[in-house]
RODRENMI-402653 format. One record per residue (C-alpha): x, y, z. Coordinates in steps of 0.02 Angstrom, whole numbers. Example, Ala and Ser with C-alpha at 12.3 -4.5 7.8 and 13.67 -1.06 7.14 Angstrom:
REM RODRENMI-402653
<mimi east="615" north="-225" up="390"/>
<mimi east="684" north="-53" up="357"/>
This chain:
REM RODRENMI-402653
<mimi east="-8559" north="-10432" up="1660"/>
<mimi east="-8476" north="-10261" up="1705"/>
<mimi east="-8552" north="-10074" up="1679"/>
<mimi east="-8572" north="-9923" up="1779"/>
<mimi east="-8638" north="-9933" up="1951"/>
<mimi east="-8694" north="-9816" up="2087"/>
<mimi east="-8609" north="-9822" up="2263"/>
<mimi east="-8666" north="-9636" up="2334"/>
<mimi east="-8639" north="-9468" up="2283"/>
<mimi east="-8523" north="-9437" up="2157"/>
<mimi east="-8458" north="-9637" up="2167"/>
<mimi east="-8481" north="-9712" up="2000"/>
<mimi east="-8389" north="-9832" up="1982"/>
<mimi east="-8326" north="-9992" up="1813"/>
<mimi east="-8417" north="-10135" up="1909"/>
<mimi east="-8496" north="-10292" up="1896"/>
<mimi east="-8666" north="-10290" up="1860"/>
<mimi east="-8801" north="-10383" up="1876"/>
<mimi east="-8851" north="-10517" up="1728"/>
<mimi east="-9010" north="-10451" up="1626"/>
<mimi east="-9144" north="-10559" up="1644"/>
<mimi east="-9308" north="-10571" up="1538"/>
<mimi east="-9433" north="-10487" up="1643"/>
<mimi east="-9571" north="-10586" up="1491"/>
<mimi east="-9588" north="-10662" up="1333"/>
<mimi east="-9584" north="-10498" up="1278"/>
<mimi east="-9417" north="-10438" up="1334"/>
<mimi east="-9260" north="-10436" up="1217"/>
<mimi east="-9063" north="-10475" up="1311"/>
<mimi east="-8963" north="-10316" up="1189"/>
<mimi east="-8758" north="-10315" up="1174"/>
<mimi east="-8739" north="-10134" up="1201"/>
<mimi east="-8601" north="-10073" up="1060"/>
<mimi east="-8613" north="-9885" up="1140"/>
<mimi east="-8721" north="-9803" up="1272"/>
<mimi east="-8732" north="-9578" up="1309"/>
<mimi east="-8693" north="-9497" up="1472"/>
<mimi east="-8826" north="-9370" up="1476"/>
<mimi east="-8875" north="-9186" up="1599"/>
<mimi east="-9001" north="-9278" up="1706"/>
<mimi east="-8901" north="-9418" up="1762"/>
<mimi east="-8794" north="-9296" up="1841"/>
<mimi east="-8915" north="-9265" up="1991"/>
<mimi east="-8885" north="-9447" up="2027"/>
<mimi east="-8707" north="-9447" up="2040"/>
<mimi east="-8743" north="-9304" up="2107"/>
<mimi east="-8834" north="-9372" up="2242"/>
<mimi east="-8967" north="-9303" up="2208"/>
<mimi east="-9041" north="-9456" up="2099"/>
<mimi east="-9230" north="-9530" up="2106"/>
<mimi east="-9175" north="-9702" up="2229"/>
<mimi east="-9106" north="-9690" up="2383"/>
<mimi east="-9026" north="-9897" up="2382"/>
<mimi east="-8869" north="-9897" up="2273"/>
<mimi east="-8780" north="-10035" up="2193"/>
<mimi east="-8872" north="-10019" up="2047"/>
<mimi east="-8823" north="-9979" up="1846"/>
<mimi east="-8863" north="-9820" up="1806"/>
<mimi east="-8885" north="-9747" up="1624"/>
<mimi east="-9057" north="-9749" up="1491"/>
<mimi east="-8962" north="-9679" up="1329"/>
<mimi east="-8898" north="-9871" up="1218"/>
<mimi east="-8890" north="-9921" up="1060"/>
<mimi east="-8827" north="-10103" up="1019"/>
<mimi east="-8908" north="-10305" up="920"/>
<mimi east="-9016" north="-10423" up="997"/>
<mimi east="-8950" north="-10571" up="1066"/>
<mimi east="-9137" north="-10646" up="1154"/>
<mimi east="-9276" north="-10580" up="1080"/>
<mimi east="-9426" north="-10667" up="1184"/>
<mimi east="-9581" north="-10763" up="1112"/>
<mimi east="-9696" north="-10645" up="1123"/>
<mimi east="-9567" north="-10506" up="1027"/>
<mimi east="-9639" north="-10498" up="852"/>
<mimi east="-9525" north="-10361" up="772"/>
<mimi east="-9355" north="-10397" up="820"/>
<mimi east="-9241" north="-10562" up="822"/>
<mimi east="-9057" north="-10615" up="861"/>
<mimi east="-8944" north="-10482" up="770"/>
<mimi east="-9043" north="-10322" up="726"/>
<mimi east="-8936" north="-10177" up="766"/>
<mimi east="-9059" north="-10066" up="884"/>
<mimi east="-9085" north="-9901" up="963"/>
<mimi east="-9184" north="-9912" up="1149"/>
<mimi east="-9299" north="-9787" up="1194"/>
<mimi east="-9253" north="-9732" up="1353"/>
<mimi east="-9444" north="-9701" up="1402"/>
<mimi east="-9514" north="-9869" up="1450"/>
<mimi east="-9719" north="-9910" up="1442"/>
<mimi east="-9841" north="-10056" up="1470"/>
<mimi east="-9835" north="-10090" up="1291"/>
<mimi east="-9998" north="-10140" up="1277"/>
<mimi east="-10123" north="-9995" up="1287"/>
<mimi east="-10176" north="-9898" up="1153"/>
<mimi east="-10083" north="-9747" up="1215"/>
<mimi east="-9901" north="-9823" up="1237"/>
<mimi east="-9917" north="-9930" up="1064"/>
<mimi east="-9946" north="-9764" up="960"/>
<mimi east="-9773" north="-9702" up="1059"/>
<mimi east="-9850" north="-9611" up="1195"/>
<mimi east="-9790" north="-9699" up="1313"/>
<mimi east="-9773" north="-9557" up="1432"/>
<mimi east="-9966" north="-9561" up="1451"/>
<mimi east="-9993" north="-9766" up="1478"/>
<mimi east="-10124" north="-9787" up="1526"/>
<mimi east="-10068" north="-9929" up="1635"/>
<mimi east="-9990" north="-9801" up="1757"/>
<mimi east="-9811" north="-9905" up="1694"/>
<mimi east="-9709" north="-9805" up="1637"/>
<mimi east="-9521" north="-9782" up="1665"/>
<mimi east="-9357" north="-9758" up="1607"/>
<mimi east="-9195" north="-9872" up="1630"/>
<mimi east="-9050" north="-9827" up="1746"/>
<mimi east="-9145" north="-9728" up="1894"/>
<mimi east="-9185" north="-9828" up="2023"/>
<mimi east="-9126" north="-10062" up="2043"/>
<mimi east="-9326" north="-10094" up="1965"/>
<mimi east="-9243" north="-10052" up="1787"/>
<mimi east="-9062" north="-10104" up="1781"/>
<mimi east="-8969" north="-9956" up="1659"/>
<mimi east="-8906" north="-9959" up="1496"/>
<mimi east="-8716" north="-9921" up="1553"/>
<mimi east="-8665" north="-10094" up="1525"/>
<mimi east="-8592" north="-10202" up="1413"/>
<mimi east="-8807" north="-10291" up="1422"/>
<mimi east="-8966" north="-10256" up="1458"/>
<mimi east="-9148" north="-10309" up="1469"/>
<mimi east="-9265" north="-10212" up="1377"/>
<mimi east="-9441" north="-10236" up="1431"/>
<mimi east="-9578" north="-10230" up="1316"/>
<mimi east="-9461" north="-10236" up="1168"/>
<mimi east="-9599" north="-10212" up="1017"/>
<mimi east="-9626" north="-10031" up="1083"/>
<mimi east="-9461" north="-9980" up="1177"/>
<mimi east="-9339" north="-10063" up="1000"/>
<mimi east="-9330" north="-9978" up="857"/>
<mimi east="-9207" north="-10058" up="712"/>
<mimi east="-9041" north="-9908" up="668"/>
<mimi east="-9120" north="-9873" up="504"/>
<mimi east="-9025" north="-9821" up="357"/>
<mimi east="-8926" north="-9663" up="345"/>
<mimi east="-8930" north="-9639" up="534"/>
<mimi east="-8750" north="-9660" up="611"/>
<mimi east="-8725" north="-9739" up="756"/>
<mimi east="-8702" north="-9621" up="836"/>
<mimi east="-8876" north="-9523" up="766"/>
<mimi east="-8968" north="-9675" up="825"/>
<mimi east="-8889" north="-9654" up="1010"/>
<mimi east="-8926" north="-9466" up="1022"/>
<mimi east="-9113" north="-9529" up="977"/>
<mimi east="-9129" north="-9634" up="1106"/>
<mimi east="-9166" north="-9468" up="1217"/>
<mimi east="-9090" north="-9300" up="1204"/>
<mimi east="-9171" north="-9259" up="1021"/>
<mimi east="-9324" north="-9306" up="1055"/>
<mimi east="-9333" north="-9237" up="1222"/>
<mimi east="-9284" north="-9079" up="1129"/>
<mimi east="-9431" north="-9099" up="986"/>
<mimi east="-9538" north="-9102" up="1132"/>
<mimi east="-9478" north="-8966" up="1208"/>
<mimi east="-9483" north="-8880" up="1015"/>
<mimi east="-9649" north="-8950" up="1000"/>
<mimi east="-9730" north="-8883" up="1172"/>
<mimi east="-9648" north="-8729" up="1132"/>
<mimi east="-9786" north="-8656" up="1010"/>
<mimi east="-9665" north="-8598" up="899"/>
<mimi east="-9756" north="-8527" up="706"/>
<mimi east="-9665" north="-8474" up="565"/>
<mimi east="-9550" north="-8301" up="590"/>
<mimi east="-9570" north="-8321" up="816"/>
<mimi east="-9421" north="-8236" up="934"/>
<mimi east="-9373" north="-8404" up="1024"/>
<mimi east="-9253" north="-8429" up="1169"/>
<mimi east="-9195" north="-8581" up="1219"/>
<mimi east="-9095" north="-8582" up="1397"/>
<mimi east="-8966" north="-8687" up="1437"/>
<mimi east="-8856" north="-8745" up="1277"/>
<mimi east="-8803" north="-8929" up="1359"/>
<mimi east="-8827" north="-9039" up="1205"/>
<mimi east="-9017" north="-9054" up="1208"/>
<mimi east="-9019" north="-8853" up="1222"/>
<mimi east="-8915" north="-8863" up="1052"/>
<mimi east="-9001" north="-8976" up="984"/>
<mimi east="-9173" north="-8850" up="1020"/>
<mimi east="-9072" north="-8707" up="947"/>
<mimi east="-9050" north="-8832" up="790"/>
<mimi east="-9200" north="-8881" up="773"/>
<mimi east="-9335" north="-8706" up="813"/>
<mimi east="-9249" north="-8650" up="626"/>
<mimi east="-9348" north="-8796" up="570"/>
<mimi east="-9524" north="-8732" up="655"/>
<mimi east="-9503" north="-8558" up="562"/>
<mimi east="-9406" north="-8489" up="699"/>
<mimi east="-9343" north="-8311" up="637"/>
<mimi east="-9246" north="-8286" up="758"/>
<mimi east="-9178" north="-8376" up="887"/>
<mimi east="-9081" north="-8322" up="1065"/>
<mimi east="-8972" north="-8470" up="1154"/>
<mimi east="-8925" north="-8452" up="1345"/>
<mimi east="-8808" north="-8513" up="1432"/>
<mimi east="-8677" north="-8471" up="1573"/>
<mimi east="-8541" north="-8560" up="1465"/>
<mimi east="-8432" north="-8476" up="1347"/>
<mimi east="-8405" north="-8615" up="1233"/>
<mimi east="-8594" north="-8681" up="1215"/>
<mimi east="-8613" north="-8502" up="1196"/>
<mimi east="-8493" north="-8514" up="1055"/>
<mimi east="-8563" north="-8676" up="1000"/>
<mimi east="-8770" north="-8628" up="973"/>
<mimi east="-8699" north="-8458" up="890"/>
<mimi east="-8633" north="-8603" up="776"/>
<mimi east="-8793" north="-8642" up="729"/>
<mimi east="-8865" north="-8464" up="678"/>
<mimi east="-8938" north="-8418" up="869"/>
<mimi east="-8896" north="-8263" up="950"/>
<mimi east="-8768" north="-8319" up="1123"/>
<mimi east="-8807" north="-8219" up="1275"/>
<mimi east="-8733" north="-8252" up="1460"/>
<mimi east="-8861" north="-8262" up="1576"/>
<mimi east="-8846" north="-8122" up="1676"/>
<mimi east="-8863" north="-8007" up="1523"/>
<mimi east="-9012" north="-8095" up="1443"/>
<mimi east="-9147" north="-8013" up="1505"/>
<mimi east="-9103" north="-7847" up="1492"/>
<mimi east="-9006" north="-7884" up="1303"/>
<mimi east="-9174" north="-7971" up="1259"/>
<mimi east="-9300" north="-7797" up="1306"/>
<mimi east="-9195" north="-7685" up="1215"/>
<mimi east="-9170" north="-7804" up="1036"/>
<mimi east="-9353" north="-7821" up="1050"/>
<mimi east="-9401" north="-7669" up="1097"/>
<mimi east="-9488" north="-7742" up="1241"/>
<mimi east="-9596" north="-7875" up="1150"/>
<mimi east="-9461" north="-8040" up="1210"/>
<mimi east="-9513" north="-8190" up="1129"/>
<mimi east="-9609" north="-8298" up="1081"/>
<mimi east="-9575" north="-8447" up="1121"/>
<mimi east="-9444" north="-8514" up="1261"/>
<mimi east="-9381" north="-8712" up="1273"/>
<mimi east="-9310" north="-8721" up="1467"/>
<mimi east="-9184" north="-8860" up="1435"/>
<mimi east="-9101" north="-8829" up="1658"/>
<mimi east="-9228" north="-8877" up="1763"/>
<mimi east="-9138" north="-8759" up="1899"/>
<mimi east="-9245" north="-8617" up="1987"/>
<mimi east="-9141" north="-8481" up="1916"/>
<mimi east="-9168" north="-8540" up="1764"/>
<mimi east="-9352" north="-8568" up="1765"/>
<mimi east="-9390" north="-8402" up="1793"/>
<mimi east="-9252" north="-8325" up="1677"/>
<mimi east="-9371" north="-8406" up="1572"/>
<mimi east="-9543" north="-8364" up="1619"/>
<mimi east="-9470" north="-8171" up="1638"/>
<mimi east="-9388" north="-8189" up="1453"/>
<mimi east="-9562" north="-8240" up="1377"/>
<mimi east="-9675" north="-8114" up="1308"/>
<mimi east="-9871" north="-8071" up="1345"/>
<mimi east="-9981" north="-8218" up="1291"/>
<mimi east="-9824" north="-8318" up="1263"/>
<mimi east="-9764" north="-8496" up="1313"/>
<mimi east="-9617" north="-8607" up="1392"/>
<mimi east="-9596" north="-8770" up="1363"/>
<mimi east="-9486" north="-8850" up="1542"/>
<mimi east="-9400" north="-8987" up="1472"/>
<mimi east="-9268" north="-8967" up="1607"/>
<mimi east="-9264" north="-9107" up="1758"/>
<mimi east="-9336" north="-8995" up="1938"/>
<mimi east="-9305" north="-9095" up="2066"/>
<mimi east="-9361" north="-8943" up="2193"/>
<mimi east="-9509" north="-8985" up="2305"/>
<mimi east="-9533" north="-8805" up="2371"/>
<mimi east="-9517" north="-8729" up="2208"/>
<mimi east="-9619" north="-8573" up="2229"/>
<mimi east="-9681" north="-8536" up="2047"/>
<mimi east="-9688" north="-8360" up="2023"/>
<mimi east="-9899" north="-8401" up="1977"/>
<mimi east="-9912" north="-8184" up="1993"/>
<mimi east="-9792" north="-8148" up="1836"/>
<mimi east="-9866" north="-8293" up="1743"/>
<mimi east="-10051" north="-8246" up="1769"/>
<mimi east="-10041" north="-8050" up="1733"/>
<mimi east="-9915" north="-8110" up="1560"/>
<mimi east="-10034" north="-8238" up="1506"/>
<mimi east="-9906" north="-8381" up="1485"/>
<mimi east="-9961" north="-8549" up="1441"/>
<mimi east="-9839" north="-8672" up="1546"/>
<mimi east="-9798" north="-8823" up="1475"/>
<mimi east="-9679" north="-8992" up="1551"/>
<mimi east="-9647" north="-9136" up="1560"/>
<mimi east="-9569" north="-9285" up="1511"/>
<mimi east="-9539" north="-9374" up="1328"/>
<mimi east="-9628" north="-9503" up="1237"/>
<mimi east="-9452" north="-9571" up="1148"/>
<mimi east="-9542" north="-9693" up="1024"/>
<mimi east="-9683" north="-9532" up="981"/>
<mimi east="-9555" north="-9413" up="892"/>
<mimi east="-9446" north="-9562" up="772"/>
<mimi east="-9557" north="-9531" up="655"/>
<mimi east="-9523" north="-9369" up="627"/>
<mimi east="-9347" north="-9350" up="689"/>
<mimi east="-9273" north="-9510" up="577"/>
<mimi east="-9321" north="-9467" up="411"/>
<mimi east="-9234" north="-9244" up="473"/>
<mimi east="-9077" north="-9337" up="483"/>
<mimi east="-9090" north="-9437" up="347"/>
<mimi east="-9091" north="-9261" up="252"/>
<mimi east="-8966" north="-9215" up="351"/>
<mimi east="-9066" north="-9071" up="424"/>
<mimi east="-9055" north="-9128" up="599"/>
<mimi east="-8861" north="-9156" up="636"/>
<mimi east="-8874" north="-9209" up="827"/>
<mimi east="-8692" north="-9287" up="826"/>
<mimi east="-8611" north="-9126" up="821"/>
<mimi east="-8634" north="-9113" up="1001"/>
<mimi east="-8531" north="-9254" up="1031"/>
<mimi east="-8368" north="-9193" up="1095"/>
<mimi east="-8289" north="-9389" up="1194"/>
<mimi east="-8273" north="-9548" up="1160"/>
<mimi east="-8195" north="-9662" up="1304"/>
<mimi east="-8217" north="-9844" up="1345"/>
<mimi east="-8343" north="-9896" up="1465"/>
<mimi east="-8188" north="-9946" up="1576"/>
<mimi east="-8182" north="-9757" up="1607"/>
<mimi east="-8331" north="-9706" up="1638"/>
<mimi east="-8286" north="-9637" up="1812"/>
<mimi east="-8169" north="-9522" up="1713"/>
<mimi east="-8300" north="-9491" up="1620"/>
<mimi east="-8451" north="-9442" up="1759"/>
<mimi east="-8320" north="-9327" up="1847"/>
<mimi east="-8269" north="-9229" up="1675"/>
<mimi east="-8445" north="-9214" up="1639"/>
<mimi east="-8505" north="-9163" up="1798"/>
<mimi east="-8330" north="-9030" up="1801"/>
<mimi east="-8377" north="-8975" up="1628"/>
<mimi east="-8165" north="-8996" up="1610"/>
<mimi east="-8081" north="-9012" up="1418"/>
<mimi east="-8240" north="-8947" up="1332"/>
<mimi east="-8358" north="-9087" up="1353"/>
<mimi east="-8516" north="-9085" up="1300"/>
<mimi east="-8581" north="-9254" up="1251"/>
<mimi east="-8482" north="-9397" up="1311"/>
<mimi east="-8538" north="-9584" up="1224"/>
<mimi east="-8442" north="-9740" up="1310"/>
<mimi east="-8407" north="-9908" up="1236"/>
<mimi east="-8407" north="-10080" up="1289"/>
<mimi east="-8276" north="-10131" up="1182"/>
<mimi east="-8166" north="-9964" up="1223"/>
């Protein structure tokens, strides 16, 4: 079997991958039809990942077809077209059964492709634990590309929006306009935002945010312009989608007094100096955490089916899985207008 294997910093190769083996009777084996590269995968690519052990398959976004289901799997059978939640729980406790796998009571929360413990999905086949909770049928009226974005990116954006306390008529800022940030911009208006600022360093990403109805600003000018345009009031809610120290600092500055900052960007700085004095003086609410993907499917699927959310607009490149090394290089370098890359094992 072939897949994308982490060999070291900036060295992800199309290589022989471990054959998927069921963990137990509640597991399923999936033939992958499409998988995506997430912005958080770049942490691994850059050598700042979650494991120092090379030789494991990466990736946590995939859709495909069930080829084998264990005797303990009741909701899926061979031939079913499915999407795979990037987040995995025990599948048996109350919170996991409610889709809140990040709150697993047995503390068995995992994510595909972060280490050898749960191999990634950027491969021809993958093993899915606790399949009845981790999988969902691809619904009618949802394309394969849309389903792929339901495995992580769109639910993460929705999780960030829900954590931002957005009320009808609010002014919202989204910091970082990668795929998740752009989905957050589109979703902010569904939450009732009257105005959305979109902040990013890349002109092409700002242009895409503007096409969604946002006021797009470069990070260097955002604070001053928002202060001017809101007459000093600033933003009711801020959704931070980068995770970099500077982006978090900016997000806290953009929030109004008693505003909310929802931070969903992955930050790996162990010694980050949180500006507690600023947060205290402004009376801010600050939320962060990881997304329980299945929890948000009931909200998001009808919105996609109704054409209210269009996450597929962030996809800029379809490439073969065998070209995965080049796909990672381009994505990291932000070449060729790359935004979201979808890889297919069959090319």
